[in-house]
N, C-alpha and C positions, 0 to 999 in steps of 0.2 A: 290467742295463746292456746296451744294444744294441751290436752289433758296430761300428757306425760311429763310436762315441765311445770305444771301447776302444783303447788303444795297441797297435800291431802287435806280434806276438810277436818278442822279441829272439832272434836266432839267431847272434850273434857268439860265436865260441869253440866252436860245435858242429862236430864234425868232418864233413867231406864223406864220403858223400853225405847224411848225416843232416840237415845244415843245409838242403839243398834240399827234402828230404822235409817237414821242419817248416814251411818257408815255404809249400809247396804246400798242406799241411793247414790253414794259417792263412787261405788264400784263401776268400772266401765263394763258395758255389755260385751260378751265374747264376739270376736270378729271371725268371719268366715275366711278361710284361706283362698277361697275362690274369688273374693272381691279384688278388683284391680287396686293397685297401690294408691292411686289418687282418691278413690272412694274411701279407702281406709283412712287416709289422711284427713279427708273432709269430716269423717265421723270423729276423728281425734280432736279436730278443732271445735266441732260442736260439743264434744264432751268437756272441753275446757270452759266453754260458755255455761254449760250445765253446772259445772262445779262452782263457778263464780255465783251463779244464781242460788245454789245451796248455801254459799257463804252468806248471802243476803238473808236467807231464811233464818240461819243461826243467829245472825246479828239482830234481826228484828224480834225473834222469839226469846232467845236465851242470853245473848251476850252483846249488848249494845256497844261495847267498846271494841268489838272484834274488828281488826283491820283486814280489808280485802286486798290480797297480794297482787294487785295489778294497778296500773295508773288510774287515778281517780276518774278521769273523763271516761275511760273504758268501763269502769265499774258502774258509773252512773247510767250508762246506756242500758245496762242489764238490770237496773233497779226495778223498773216496772214489772218485769217478769218475776223478780224476787219478791215483790209485794204480792203478786198474784199467787205465787207458790205459798207464801206465808198465810194469806187469807184463806187459801184452800185448806191448809193445815188447821187453822182455827175453825173452819167450817166442819171438818172431819170430827174435831173434838166435840163441838156442840151437837152435831147430828148423831154421833154415836151415843150420846147420853140420853137420847129419847127412846121411846118404845116402838118405833117403827119396825116392821118385820125385816126390812132390808139390812138392819144393823146386825142381825144374828149371824151374818156371814163373816164377821170380823171379830177377833178376840178382843181387840181394843182399838182405839182411834188411830194409834200409830200403825197398826197392821193395815187398816183401811187406807191410810195415807201412803204407805209403802206400795200397796197393790196399785193404787191409782196413779202414782207417779211413775212406777215402772211401766205401766200401761202407756203413759204419755211418752216416756223415753223410747219405748219400742216403736210407737207410731212415728216419732221423729226419725229414728234410724231407718225405718221402712221408706220414708219419703226421700231421705238422702240416697239410699240404695236405688230407688226408682230413677233418680237423676233426671227428672223432667224439667227441662229448661223453658218453663212456660211463664216465668216471672211470678211476682208475689201477688198480683192483682186477684187471681182466683182464690188464693188462700185468704187474703184480707176480706174479700166478699163473703167467704164462708164464715169467718170470725164474726163479722157484723150480723150475719143471719143467726149465729148462736146467741149473741147477747140480745138480739131482738126477740127471739123466742123466750129467753129467760125473763125478760121484762114483761112479756105477755103471759108469764106463769106457765110456760110450756117447756117440756123437757126436750132439748135438741138432740140428745144422745139416744143410742139404742143399745140393747144388751149385746148385740152381735159386733158392734164396732168399738165400743168403749164401755164395758160392763161396769167397772168400778165408778167411773164418772156418772154413768146413767143412774146407778143406785144413789150416789151422793145427791144428785139433782132431784131424784124422786123424794128423798127424805127432806131436803131443804125446801122444796116447793110445798110439802105438806106442813111445814112449820112457818111458812112465810107470813101468815096472818098474826103470829104472835109478836107483839111489839118489841119485846126484849131481843128475840132472835133476829127480827127484821133490822133493828137499829144496830145491834152489836156484831152481827155476823153476815146476814144476807146483803144488806146495802154496801158494807165495806168490800165484800167479795165482788159484787157487780161493779163497783167503782174501780177496783183493781183490775178487773177484766177489761173494762172500758179503756183505762189508761194504757194497758198493755197493747190493746188493739191499735190505739192511736200511735203508740211507739213503733209498732210493726209497720204501720201505714206511713210513717214519717220518712223523709229522704235519707235519714241516718241509718235506716235499716235496709240492707240489700239482700236480694235473693241470690244465692250462690249455687253453682252446679259444677260438675266435672266435665272438662272437655279434653279428652285424651289424657295427657299427663299434667294438666293444669286445673287449678281451682279458680273459677271465674265468677265474678260478681256482676250482676246487671245493675247499672246506675240509672237513676231517674225512671223514665217510663219504659225501660227495657231496651232502648236504642243504644245506649252507651254500655261499654263493658270494661271491667278492670280485672286484670289477673293478679290474684293475691298470693299464689304459690305455684311454682313450677317444679315438678319432681324430675329427677334424672330419667332420661329415656332408656329403658332397659335394652333396647335394640342397639344402643350406642356402645355397649361394652363388648 
């Protein structure tokens, strides 16, 4: 479901400044008029999934009775990423409360979360615009390398590629030996990351790319293809 037909994220009842943070994360990134229509449509579809994921965050953190406005089966497919986003939020709160020097870059935990998630959204958009039809295997392998590094207490990020995630991991790794932090924040974050990677690696998750005026998903090991959207050919008018 595309972003334009998804109901806006409800933020009533979310304490300030988290309500502002969630509204800002719900805003679509501006599109370039130079992008081809199918790429723009792919970004719109990805934005719909992003909003559903934010629904999960609000449901898990502030409003357990919140209804996600899509079919239950579709919503459940995105729950692992919603759990990861939620556990990342909890990690930001816990890490910001410590005295590590990297926390001074953020006014409060919600500011850190906002910067980190906008960074992640930008990376997603860059990948869509690159439109490399190489399948999801390299991406999954990269994700497994990330969690392997974290379990080995190594920071897999760099300031040049993902500054805000890098800082979060630096602080989290410095706190990892504290039992309360480890049990309540670090282990749940790693568990959520692991479950999300497994979800991405499952047959239910397909790699999509643009082919002319079509959005195509690779099925299975990349040999099969399924067209999920065909835009009108501008040359036909």
